[in-house]
Backbone and ligand atoms as CSV (ligand in chain L), in Angstrom:
chain,resi,resn,atom,element,x,y,z
A,1,MET,N,N,0.860,-1.211,0.037
A,1,MET,CA,C,0.090,0.043,0.071
A,1,MET,C,C,0.967,1.211,-0.051
A,2,LEU,N,N,1.767,1.350,0.924
A,2,LEU,CA,C,2.752,2.546,1.087
A,2,LEU,C,C,3.640,2.636,-0.210
A,3,TRP,N,N,4.032,1.478,-0.744
A,3,TRP,CA,C,4.900,1.445,-1.972
A,3,TRP,C,C,4.193,2.012,-3.136
A,4,LEU,N,N,2.808,1.593,-3.190
A,4,LEU,CA,C,1.965,2.134,-4.360
A,4,LEU,C,C,1.768,3.545,-4.174
A,5,LYS,N,N,1.479,4.047,-2.966
A,5,LYS,CA,C,1.344,5.397,-2.793
A,5,LYS,C,C,2.677,6.157,-3.203
A,6,ALA,N,N,3.646,5.607,-2.887
A,6,ALA,CA,C,4.987,6.288,-3.107
A,6,ALA,C,C,5.172,6.396,-4.700
A,7,PHE,N,N,4.895,5.279,-5.262
A,7,PHE,CA,C,5.212,5.326,-6.735
A,7,PHE,C,C,4.148,6.145,-7.425
A,8,HIS,N,N,2.831,6.163,-6.822
A,8,HIS,CA,C,1.768,7.099,-7.330
A,8,HIS,C,C,2.264,8.603,-7.331
A,9,ILE,N,N,2.898,8.997,-6.282
A,9,ILE,CA,C,3.248,10.339,-5.979
A,9,ILE,C,C,4.472,10.633,-6.900
A,10,ILE,N,N,5.431,9.595,-7.236
A,10,ILE,CA,C,6.499,9.874,-8.039
A,10,ILE,C,C,5.946,10.152,-9.466
A,11,ALA,N,N,5.077,9.204,-9.845
A,11,ALA,CA,C,4.381,9.473,-11.240
A,11,ALA,C,C,3.668,10.794,-11.298
A,12,VAL,N,N,3.024,11.141,-10.255
A,12,VAL,CA,C,2.360,12.555,-10.316
A,12,VAL,C,C,3.356,13.570,-10.457
A,13,ILE,N,N,4.360,13.528,-9.840
A,13,ILE,CA,C,5.435,14.629,-9.936
A,13,ILE,C,C,6.054,14.808,-11.317
A,14,CYS,N,N,6.215,13.495,-12.020
A,14,CYS,CA,C,6.981,13.552,-13.391
A,14,CYS,C,C,5.833,14.114,-14.240
A,15,TRP,N,N,4.644,13.692,-14.065
A,15,TRP,CA,C,3.626,14.102,-14.972
A,15,TRP,C,C,3.474,15.675,-14.928
A,16,PHE,N,N,3.439,16.071,-13.677
A,16,PHE,CA,C,3.176,17.584,-13.464
A,16,PHE,C,C,4.343,18.418,-13.930
A,17,ALA,N,N,5.581,17.859,-13.840
A,17,ALA,CA,C,6.709,18.568,-14.292
A,17,ALA,C,C,6.486,19.100,-15.790
A,18,GLY,N,N,5.958,18.012,-16.534
A,18,GLY,CA,C,5.639,18.297,-17.938
A,18,GLY,C,C,4.340,19.164,-18.111
A,19,ILE,N,N,3.313,18.881,-17.320
A,19,ILE,CA,C,2.092,19.469,-17.566
A,19,ILE,C,C,2.247,21.017,-17.251
A,20,PHE,N,N,3.108,21.329,-16.328
A,20,PHE,CA,C,3.444,22.750,-16.110
A,20,PHE,C,C,4.168,23.499,-17.321
A,21,TYR,N,N,5.266,22.686,-17.712
A,21,TYR,CA,C,6.213,23.337,-18.669
A,21,TYR,C,C,5.715,23.292,-20.211
A,22,LEU,N,N,4.886,22.378,-20.650
A,22,LEU,CA,C,4.520,22.301,-21.905
A,22,LEU,C,C,3.644,23.441,-22.302
A,23,PRO,N,N,2.621,24.033,-21.677
A,23,PRO,CA,C,1.945,25.245,-21.909
A,23,PRO,C,C,2.897,26.513,-21.970
A,24,ARG,N,N,3.938,26.433,-21.155
A,24,ARG,CA,C,4.887,27.442,-21.092
A,24,ARG,C,C,5.573,27.511,-22.459
A,25,LEU,N,N,5.900,26.440,-22.952
A,25,LEU,CA,C,6.630,26.297,-24.440
A,25,LEU,C,C,5.497,26.837,-25.450
A,26,PHE,N,N,4.267,26.492,-25.216
A,26,PHE,CA,C,3.364,27.094,-26.199
A,26,PHE,C,C,3.342,28.758,-26.051
A,27,VAL,N,N,3.511,29.228,-24.884
A,27,VAL,CA,C,3.584,30.720,-24.827
A,27,VAL,C,C,4.727,31.210,-25.638
A,28,TYR,N,N,5.870,30.613,-25.579
A,28,TYR,CA,C,7.074,31.070,-26.122
A,28,TYR,C,C,6.852,30.961,-27.773
A,29,HIS,N,N,6.244,29.784,-28.087
A,29,HIS,CA,C,5.981,29.299,-29.426
A,29,HIS,C,C,5.059,30.354,-30.153
A,30,ALA,N,N,3.937,30.740,-29.252
A,30,ALA,CA,C,3.129,31.758,-29.913
A,30,ALA,C,C,3.579,33.056,-30.078
A,31,MET,N,N,4.812,33.480,-29.313
A,31,MET,CA,C,5.633,34.719,-29.440
A,31,MET,C,C,6.629,34.574,-30.476
A,32,ALA,N,N,7.122,33.440,-30.760
A,32,ALA,CA,C,8.423,33.361,-31.616
A,32,ALA,C,C,8.113,34.007,-32.954
A,33,GLU,N,N,9.119,34.803,-33.392
A,33,GLU,CA,C,9.161,35.578,-34.678
A,33,GLU,C,C,9.784,34.872,-35.804
A,34,ASP,N,N,10.782,34.001,-35.591
A,34,ASP,CA,C,11.414,33.436,-36.688
A,34,ASP,C,C,11.159,31.946,-36.789
A,35,GLN,N,N,11.263,31.262,-37.925
A,35,GLN,CA,C,11.003,30.016,-38.239
A,35,GLN,C,C,12.023,29.027,-37.498
A,36,ALA,N,N,13.386,29.402,-37.317
A,36,ALA,CA,C,14.250,28.412,-36.572
A,36,ALA,C,C,13.824,28.304,-35.256
A,37,THR,N,N,13.439,29.306,-34.607
A,37,THR,CA,C,12.931,29.186,-33.047
A,37,THR,C,C,11.619,28.251,-32.930
A,38,ARG,N,N,10.649,28.595,-33.869
A,38,ARG,CA,C,9.454,27.801,-34.009
A,38,ARG,C,C,9.870,26.263,-34.150
A,39,ASP,N,N,10.811,25.878,-35.170
A,39,ASP,CA,C,11.191,24.572,-35.392
A,39,ASP,C,C,11.688,23.969,-34.105
A,40,HIS,N,N,12.579,24.697,-33.446
A,40,HIS,CA,C,13.255,24.174,-32.306
A,40,HIS,C,C,12.235,23.924,-31.171
A,41,LEU,N,N,11.227,24.818,-30.993
A,41,LEU,CA,C,10.173,24.580,-30.100
A,41,LEU,C,C,9.267,23.350,-30.427
A,42,LYS,N,N,9.097,23.243,-31.677
A,42,LYS,CA,C,8.420,21.833,-32.100
A,42,LYS,C,C,8.950,20.675,-31.594
A,43,VAL,N,N,10.370,20.674,-31.637
A,43,VAL,CA,C,10.984,19.496,-31.183
A,43,VAL,C,C,10.738,19.315,-29.681
A,44,MET,N,N,11.057,20.332,-28.955
A,44,MET,CA,C,10.830,20.381,-27.514
A,44,MET,C,C,9.497,19.922,-27.107
A,45,GLU,N,N,8.574,20.487,-27.816
A,45,GLU,CA,C,7.085,19.989,-27.441
A,45,GLU,C,C,6.789,18.800,-27.662
A,46,ARG,N,N,7.182,18.148,-28.848
A,46,ARG,CA,C,6.910,16.736,-29.279
A,46,ARG,C,C,7.549,15.896,-28.087
A,47,LYS,N,N,8.928,16.078,-27.858
A,47,LYS,CA,C,9.685,15.186,-26.880
A,47,LYS,C,C,9.230,15.202,-25.440
A,48,LEU,N,N,8.735,16.519,-25.020
A,48,LEU,CA,C,8.250,16.662,-23.698
A,48,LEU,C,C,6.923,15.935,-23.681
A,49,TYR,N,N,6.017,16.031,-24.575
A,49,TYR,CA,C,4.667,15.396,-24.506
A,49,TYR,C,C,4.855,13.707,-24.477
A,50,ARG,N,N,5.705,13.421,-25.282
A,50,ARG,CA,C,6.136,11.866,-25.371
A,50,ARG,C,C,6.682,11.380,-23.842
A,51,PHE,N,N,7.369,12.226,-23.317
A,51,PHE,CA,C,7.967,11.872,-22.019
A,51,PHE,C,C,6.975,11.959,-20.980
A,52,ILE,N,N,6.063,12.858,-21.019
A,52,ILE,CA,C,4.964,12.865,-19.766
A,52,ILE,C,C,3.945,11.888,-19.900
A,53,SER,N,N,3.541,11.491,-21.079
A,53,SER,CA,C,2.324,10.646,-21.295
A,53,SER,C,C,2.462,9.396,-20.544
A,54,PRO,N,N,3.602,8.538,-20.536
A,54,PRO,CA,C,3.541,7.411,-19.802
A,54,PRO,C,C,3.306,7.494,-18.289
A,55,PHE,N,N,3.688,8.827,-17.874
A,55,PHE,CA,C,3.578,9.170,-16.403
A,55,PHE,C,C,2.220,9.354,-16.030
A,56,ALA,N,N,1.392,9.974,-16.948
A,56,ALA,CA,C,-0.040,10.116,-16.722
A,56,ALA,C,C,-0.626,8.772,-16.588
A,57,VAL,N,N,-0.243,7.872,-17.463
A,57,VAL,CA,C,-0.868,6.495,-17.482
A,57,VAL,C,C,-0.490,5.770,-16.110
A,58,LEU,N,N,0.896,5.906,-15.577
A,58,LEU,CA,C,1.261,5.382,-14.416
A,58,LEU,C,C,0.510,6.020,-13.129
A,59,THR,N,N,0.332,7.216,-13.315
A,59,THR,CA,C,-0.346,7.933,-12.090
A,59,THR,C,C,-1.784,7.241,-12.029
A,60,ILE,N,N,-2.447,7.148,-13.050
A,60,ILE,CA,C,-3.883,6.553,-13.156
A,60,ILE,C,C,-3.730,5.079,-12.568
A,61,LEU,N,N,-2.800,4.347,-13.168
A,61,LEU,CA,C,-2.634,2.950,-12.797
A,61,LEU,C,C,-2.321,2.755,-11.372
A,62,PHE,N,N,-1.439,3.385,-10.771
A,62,PHE,CA,C,-1.129,3.322,-9.372
A,62,PHE,C,C,-2.378,3.720,-8.472
A,63,GLY,N,N,-2.819,4.899,-8.950
A,63,GLY,CA,C,-4.088,5.371,-8.342
A,63,GLY,C,C,-5.170,4.227,-8.286
A,64,ALA,N,N,-5.402,3.658,-9.395
A,64,ALA,CA,C,-6.438,2.465,-9.383
A,64,ALA,C,C,-6.110,1.440,-8.537
A,65,LEU,N,N,-4.774,0.982,-8.538
A,65,LEU,CA,C,-4.308,-0.072,-7.666
A,65,LEU,C,C,-4.523,0.288,-6.269
A,66,LEU,N,N,-4.418,1.520,-5.850
A,66,LEU,CA,C,-4.698,1.948,-4.433
A,66,LEU,C,C,-6.081,1.820,-4.116
A,67,ILE,N,N,-6.977,2.214,-5.023
A,67,ILE,CA,C,-8.529,2.055,-4.731
A,67,ILE,C,C,-8.680,0.611,-4.591
A,68,ALA,N,N,-8.176,-0.375,-5.439
A,68,ALA,CA,C,-8.453,-1.722,-5.390
A,68,ALA,C,C,-8.020,-2.440,-4.095
A,69,GLN,N,N,-6.952,-1.806,-3.375
A,69,GLN,CA,C,-6.445,-2.227,-2.170
A,69,GLN,C,C,-7.704,-2.176,-1.068
A,70,ASN,N,N,-8.495,-1.073,-1.126
A,70,ASN,CA,C,-9.534,-0.931,-0.063
A,70,ASN,C,C,-10.786,-0.244,-0.767
A,71,MET,N,N,-11.316,-1.113,-1.650
A,71,MET,CA,C,-12.367,-0.707,-2.491
A,71,MET,C,C,-13.577,-0.217,-1.809
A,72,ASP,N,N,-14.035,-0.886,-0.655
A,72,ASP,CA,C,-15.256,-0.464,0.100
A,72,ASP,C,C,-15.063,0.864,0.626
A,73,TYR,N,N,-13.950,1.221,1.283
A,73,TYR,CA,C,-13.863,2.556,1.757
A,73,TYR,C,C,-13.721,3.624,0.799
A,74,TYR,N,N,-12.967,3.393,-0.371
A,74,TYR,CA,C,-12.709,4.368,-1.450
A,74,TYR,C,C,-13.983,4.644,-2.149
A,75,LEU,N,N,-14.690,3.729,-2.461
A,75,LEU,CA,C,-15.866,3.915,-3.223
A,75,LEU,C,C,-17.017,4.694,-2.491
A,76,SER,N,N,-16.880,4.815,-1.257
A,76,SER,CA,C,-17.882,5.719,-0.306
A,76,SER,C,C,-17.261,6.894,0.045
A,77,ALA,N,N,-15.978,7.283,-0.432
A,77,ALA,CA,C,-15.286,8.435,0.041
A,77,ALA,C,C,-15.631,9.666,-0.832
A,78,GLY,N,N,-16.460,10.532,-0.265
A,78,GLY,CA,C,-16.752,11.763,-1.059
A,78,GLY,C,C,-15.534,12.616,-1.720
A,79,TRP,N,N,-14.526,12.810,-0.881
A,79,TRP,CA,C,-13.333,13.478,-1.375
A,79,TRP,C,C,-12.735,12.883,-2.638
A,80,LEU,N,N,-12.742,11.484,-2.514
A,80,LEU,CA,C,-12.134,10.846,-3.812
A,80,LEU,C,C,-13.008,10.991,-4.946
A,81,HIS,N,N,-14.248,11.044,-4.894
A,81,HIS,CA,C,-15.094,11.259,-6.043
A,81,HIS,C,C,-14.816,12.624,-6.552
A,82,LEU,N,N,-14.669,13.653,-5.866
A,82,LEU,CA,C,-14.398,15.047,-6.177
A,82,LEU,C,C,-12.978,15.004,-6.924
A,83,LYS,N,N,-12.066,14.303,-6.204
A,83,LYS,CA,C,-10.614,14.226,-6.784
A,83,LYS,C,C,-10.647,13.724,-8.209
A,84,LEU,N,N,-11.373,12.670,-8.399
A,84,LEU,CA,C,-11.413,11.928,-9.544
A,84,LEU,C,C,-12.178,12.982,-10.728
A,85,LEU,N,N,-12.957,13.746,-10.314
A,85,LEU,CA,C,-13.550,14.732,-11.293
A,85,LEU,C,C,-12.318,15.537,-11.737
A,86,PHE,N,N,-11.503,16.150,-10.845
A,86,PHE,CA,C,-10.453,16.956,-11.166
A,86,PHE,C,C,-9.321,16.202,-12.026
A,87,VAL,N,N,-9.214,14.844,-11.683
A,87,VAL,CA,C,-8.288,14.147,-12.467
A,87,VAL,C,C,-8.814,14.027,-14.035
A,88,ALA,N,N,-10.239,13.724,-14.209
A,88,ALA,CA,C,-10.827,13.709,-15.349
A,88,ALA,C,C,-10.449,15.003,-16.193
A,89,GLY,N,N,-10.705,16.076,-15.561
A,89,GLY,CA,C,-10.309,17.299,-16.100
A,89,GLY,C,C,-8.755,17.471,-16.544
A,90,LEU,N,N,-7.963,16.956,-15.653
A,90,LEU,CA,C,-6.506,16.773,-16.196
A,90,LEU,C,C,-6.208,15.902,-17.261
A,91,ILE,N,N,-6.834,14.749,-17.447
A,91,ILE,CA,C,-6.830,13.978,-18.527
A,91,ILE,C,C,-7.126,14.686,-19.757
A,92,ALA,N,N,-8.356,15.354,-19.606
A,92,ALA,CA,C,-8.872,16.111,-20.932
A,92,ALA,C,C,-7.810,17.115,-21.245
A,93,TYR,N,N,-7.221,17.867,-20.267
A,93,TYR,CA,C,-6.246,18.963,-20.375
A,93,TYR,C,C,-4.998,18.353,-21.168
A,94,HIS,N,N,-4.579,17.149,-20.677
A,94,HIS,CA,C,-3.348,16.503,-21.192
A,94,HIS,C,C,-3.623,16.188,-22.675
A,95,LEU,N,N,-4.827,15.654,-23.017
A,95,LEU,CA,C,-5.042,15.193,-24.348
A,95,LEU,C,C,-5.228,16.359,-25.240
A,96,TYR,N,N,-5.851,17.625,-24.645
A,96,TYR,CA,C,-5.887,18.644,-25.365
A,96,TYR,C,C,-4.484,19.427,-25.780
A,97,CYS,N,N,-3.541,19.164,-24.850
A,97,CYS,CA,C,-2.157,19.671,-25.037
A,97,CYS,C,C,-1.543,18.881,-26.064
A,98,GLY,N,N,-1.961,17.427,-26.335
A,98,GLY,CA,C,-1.405,16.581,-27.444
A,98,GLY,C,C,-1.975,17.255,-28.853
A,99,HIS,N,N,-3.216,17.564,-28.752
A,99,HIS,CA,C,-3.779,18.251,-29.943
A,99,HIS,C,C,-3.105,19.560,-30.309
A,100,LEU,N,N,-2.694,20.421,-29.327
A,100,LEU,CA,C,-2.000,21.707,-29.499
A,100,LEU,C,C,-0.616,21.420,-30.029
A,101,VAL,N,N,0.054,20.223,-29.579
A,101,VAL,CA,C,1.422,20.007,-30.008
A,101,VAL,C,C,1.357,19.732,-31.567
A,102,LYS,N,N,0.263,19.030,-31.940
A,102,LYS,CA,C,0.149,18.790,-33.353
A,102,LYS,C,C,-0.072,20.048,-34.245
A,103,LYS,N,N,-1.085,21.018,-33.563
A,103,LYS,CA,C,-1.364,22.107,-34.228
A,103,LYS,C,C,0.011,23.039,-34.562
A,104,PHE,N,N,0.741,23.291,-33.439
A,104,PHE,CA,C,2.004,23.993,-33.552
A,104,PHE,C,C,2.884,23.287,-34.414
A,105,ALA,N,N,2.892,21.949,-34.465
A,105,ALA,CA,C,3.926,21.340,-35.403
A,105,ALA,C,C,3.614,21.616,-36.773
A,106,ASN,N,N,2.228,21.919,-37.099
A,106,ASN,CA,C,1.730,22.138,-38.592
A,106,ASN,C,C,1.691,23.525,-38.835
A,107,ASP,N,N,2.182,24.459,-37.723
A,107,ASP,CA,C,2.253,25.872,-37.931
A,107,ASP,C,C,0.624,26.486,-38.099
A,108,GLN,N,N,-0.163,25.799,-37.327
A,108,GLN,CA,C,-1.544,26.138,-37.559
A,108,GLN,C,C,-2.084,26.812,-36.353
A,109,ASN,N,N,-1.195,27.302,-35.388
A,109,ASN,CA,C,-1.642,27.935,-34.196
A,109,ASN,C,C,-2.224,29.283,-34.544
A,110,GLN,N,N,-3.407,29.714,-33.939
A,110,GLN,CA,C,-3.936,30.962,-34.248
A,110,GLN,C,C,-4.282,31.830,-32.854
A,111,ARG,N,N,-3.702,31.194,-31.918
A,111,ARG,CA,C,-3.992,31.926,-30.640
A,111,ARG,C,C,-2.800,32.786,-30.238
A,112,GLN,N,N,-3.036,33.783,-29.510
A,112,GLN,CA,C,-1.899,34.786,-28.945
A,112,GLN,C,C,-1.420,34.071,-27.652
A,113,HIS,N,N,-0.154,34.581,-27.359
A,113,HIS,CA,C,0.404,34.096,-26.147
A,113,HIS,C,C,-0.291,34.203,-24.859
A,114,VAL,N,N,-1.158,35.319,-24.966
A,114,VAL,CA,C,-1.990,35.602,-23.587
A,114,VAL,C,C,-2.906,34.288,-23.240
A,115,PHE,N,N,-3.556,33.756,-24.204
A,115,PHE,CA,C,-4.322,32.609,-24.136
A,115,PHE,C,C,-3.563,31.538,-23.399
A,116,TYR,N,N,-2.450,31.240,-23.837
A,116,TYR,CA,C,-1.634,30.118,-23.268
A,116,TYR,C,C,-1.069,30.510,-21.832
A,117,ARG,N,N,-0.928,31.706,-21.669
A,117,ARG,CA,C,-0.516,32.103,-20.191
A,117,ARG,C,C,-1.599,31.802,-19.376
A,118,TRP,N,N,-2.930,32.108,-19.674
A,118,TRP,CA,C,-4.152,31.667,-18.793
A,118,TRP,C,C,-4.355,30.219,-18.826
A,119,PHE,N,N,-3.930,29.512,-19.886
A,119,PHE,CA,C,-4.214,27.961,-20.190
A,119,PHE,C,C,-3.243,27.301,-19.132
A,120,ASN,N,N,-2.117,27.971,-18.986
A,120,ASN,CA,C,-1.063,27.402,-18.121
A,120,ASN,C,C,-1.477,27.343,-16.643
A,121,GLU,N,N,-2.533,28.059,-16.279
A,121,GLU,CA,C,-2.924,28.233,-14.774
A,121,GLU,C,C,-3.823,27.048,-14.350
A,122,ALA,N,N,-4.494,26.460,-15.384
A,122,ALA,CA,C,-5.545,25.297,-15.127
A,122,ALA,C,C,-5.037,24.231,-14.183
A,123,PRO,N,N,-3.782,23.642,-14.683
A,123,PRO,CA,C,-3.287,22.596,-13.829
A,123,PRO,C,C,-2.825,22.927,-12.423
A,124,VAL,N,N,-2.643,24.259,-12.197
A,124,VAL,CA,C,-2.156,24.749,-10.862
A,124,VAL,C,C,-3.408,24.654,-9.899
A,125,ILE,N,N,-4.452,24.991,-10.602
A,125,ILE,CA,C,-5.785,24.994,-9.736
A,125,ILE,C,C,-5.982,23.524,-9.437
A,126,ALA,N,N,-6.033,22.706,-10.470
A,126,ALA,CA,C,-6.221,21.117,-10.161
A,126,ALA,C,C,-5.292,20.572,-9.148
A,127,LEU,N,N,-4.040,21.026,-9.204
A,127,LEU,CA,C,-3.048,20.443,-8.099
A,127,LEU,C,C,-3.504,20.909,-6.809
A,128,PHE,N,N,-3.673,22.179,-6.718
A,128,PHE,CA,C,-4.103,22.694,-5.154
A,128,PHE,C,C,-5.356,21.878,-4.714
A,129,ALA,N,N,-6.327,21.634,-5.684
A,129,ALA,CA,C,-7.644,21.151,-5.259
A,129,ALA,C,C,-7.320,19.665,-4.869
A,130,ILE,N,N,-6.627,18.957,-5.775
A,130,ILE,CA,C,-6.285,17.446,-5.421
A,130,ILE,C,C,-5.577,17.298,-4.137
A,131,VAL,N,N,-4.468,18.159,-3.967
A,131,VAL,CA,C,-3.523,17.674,-2.864
A,131,VAL,C,C,-4.427,18.020,-1.469
A,132,LEU,N,N,-5.226,19.125,-1.510
A,132,LEU,CA,C,-6.042,19.525,-0.404
A,132,LEU,C,C,-6.967,18.447,-0.112
A,133,LEU,N,N,-7.593,17.887,-1.114
A,133,LEU,CA,C,-8.599,16.870,-1.012
A,133,LEU,C,C,-8.140,15.553,-0.348
A,134,VAL,N,N,-6.937,14.982,-0.948
A,134,VAL,CA,C,-6.347,13.810,-0.569
A,134,VAL,C,C,-5.789,13.878,0.872
A,135,VAL,N,N,-5.221,15.111,1.233
A,135,VAL,CA,C,-4.460,15.289,2.409
A,135,VAL,C,C,-5.541,15.565,3.610
A,136,LEU,N,N,-6.516,16.448,3.327
A,136,LEU,CA,C,-7.517,16.908,4.422
A,136,LEU,C,C,-8.606,15.966,4.383
A,137,LYS,N,N,-8.882,15.275,3.219
A,137,LYS,CA,C,-10.216,14.561,3.363
A,137,LYS,C,C,-11.308,15.035,3.790
A,138,PRO,N,N,-11.817,16.263,3.337
A,138,PRO,CA,C,-12.785,16.937,4.268
A,138,PRO,C,C,-14.299,16.403,4.351
A,139,PHE,N,N,-14.549,15.456,3.385
A,139,PHE,CA,C,-15.897,14.845,3.452
A,139,PHE,C,C,-15.830,13.453,2.805
L,1,HEM,C1,C,-7.079,8.408,-11.764
L,1,HEM,C2,C,-6.198,8.901,-11.108
L,1,HEM,C3,C,-5.971,8.837,-9.761
L,1,HEM,C4,C,-6.570,7.864,-8.816
L,1,HEM,C5,C,-7.423,6.748,-9.123
L,1,HEM,C6,C,-5.923,8.181,-7.499
L,1,HEM,C7,C,-6.134,7.508,-6.312
L,1,HEM,C8,C,-5.595,7.748,-5.028
L,1,HEM,C9,C,-5.684,7.030,-3.861
L,1,HEM,C10,C,-6.728,5.881,-3.749
L,1,HEM,C11,C,-4.980,7.463,-3.007
L,1,HEM,C12,C,-4.682,7.041,-1.425
L,1,HEM,C13,C,-5.479,8.036,-0.678
L,1,HEM,C14,C,-5.353,7.831,0.861
L,1,HEM,O1,O,-6.181,6.907,1.251
L,1,HEM,O2,O,-4.583,8.627,1.540
L,1,HEM,C15,C,-4.069,8.585,-3.571
L,1,HEM,C16,C,-3.195,9.323,-2.921
L,1,HEM,C17,C,-2.435,10.453,-3.466
L,1,HEM,N1,N,-2.956,10.943,-4.682
L,1,HEM,FE1,FE,-4.045,10.043,-6.175
L,1,HEM,N2,N,-5.004,9.355,-7.635
L,1,HEM,C18,C,-5.197,9.768,-8.965
L,1,HEM,C19,C,-4.462,10.905,-9.442
L,1,HEM,C20,C,-3.745,11.873,-8.704
L,1,HEM,C21,C,-3.267,13.143,-9.240
L,1,HEM,C22,C,-3.459,13.499,-10.657
L,1,HEM,C23,C,-2.738,13.757,-8.161
L,1,HEM,C24,C,-1.925,15.031,-8.036
L,1,HEM,C25,C,-2.308,15.947,-8.776
L,1,HEM,C26,C,-2.812,12.811,-6.918
L,1,HEM,C27,C,-2.173,13.099,-5.788
L,1,HEM,C28,C,-2.133,12.150,-4.769
L,1,HEM,C29,C,-1.468,12.378,-3.444
L,1,HEM,C30,C,-0.528,13.620,-3.212
L,1,HEM,C31,C,-1.718,11.274,-2.641
L,1,HEM,C32,C,-1.057,10.985,-1.227
L,1,HEM,C33,C,-2.082,11.442,-0.212
L,1,HEM,C34,C,-1.744,11.137,1.250
L,1,HEM,O3,O,-1.081,10.174,1.503
L,1,HEM,O4,O,-1.841,11.867,2.125
L,1,HEM,N3,N,-3.449,11.679,-7.326
L,1,HEM,N4,N,-4.585,8.697,-4.930
């Protein structure tokens, strides 16, 4: 149980390192004025997305195994239901980032850097909510 939780947290940290940095690259990409910089950012975005995707899967896998260890308790835990709602939002965010990586790769981005600056804040909110929910278990 504790081993699972430890690996769950390690996977979360690796996933979040990327999910915080990738939209930051979108900010720089939307601001880039020359093709050489854009091409360089395309490689960074593609590699970063490929690096973090397995950690998203591992986070979910270890989380699911944690639930399986004590199914009756977790299925009735309100805080976990809300946490899973935030996790669903994070998965959608992650997949949308993959869509954006492809758009940038094809030079089809039409949004300004300000949009990506705000977009960058969403996982911060999810992180605060999830950590507070799992640690405080308020309901
Ligand atoms: C489908 C995805 C996920 C599932 C099924 C899941 C499930 C779980 C479960 C069952 C626990 C044990 C809670 C306990 O009894 O203390 C746990 C712990 C934890 N989870 Fe997740 N989780 C998922 C995703 C995430 C994400 C995305 C984050 C962070 C943003 C996260 C952060 C944590 C932390 C920090 C703990 C340790 C809490 C503690 O021991 O105090 N989890 N998770």
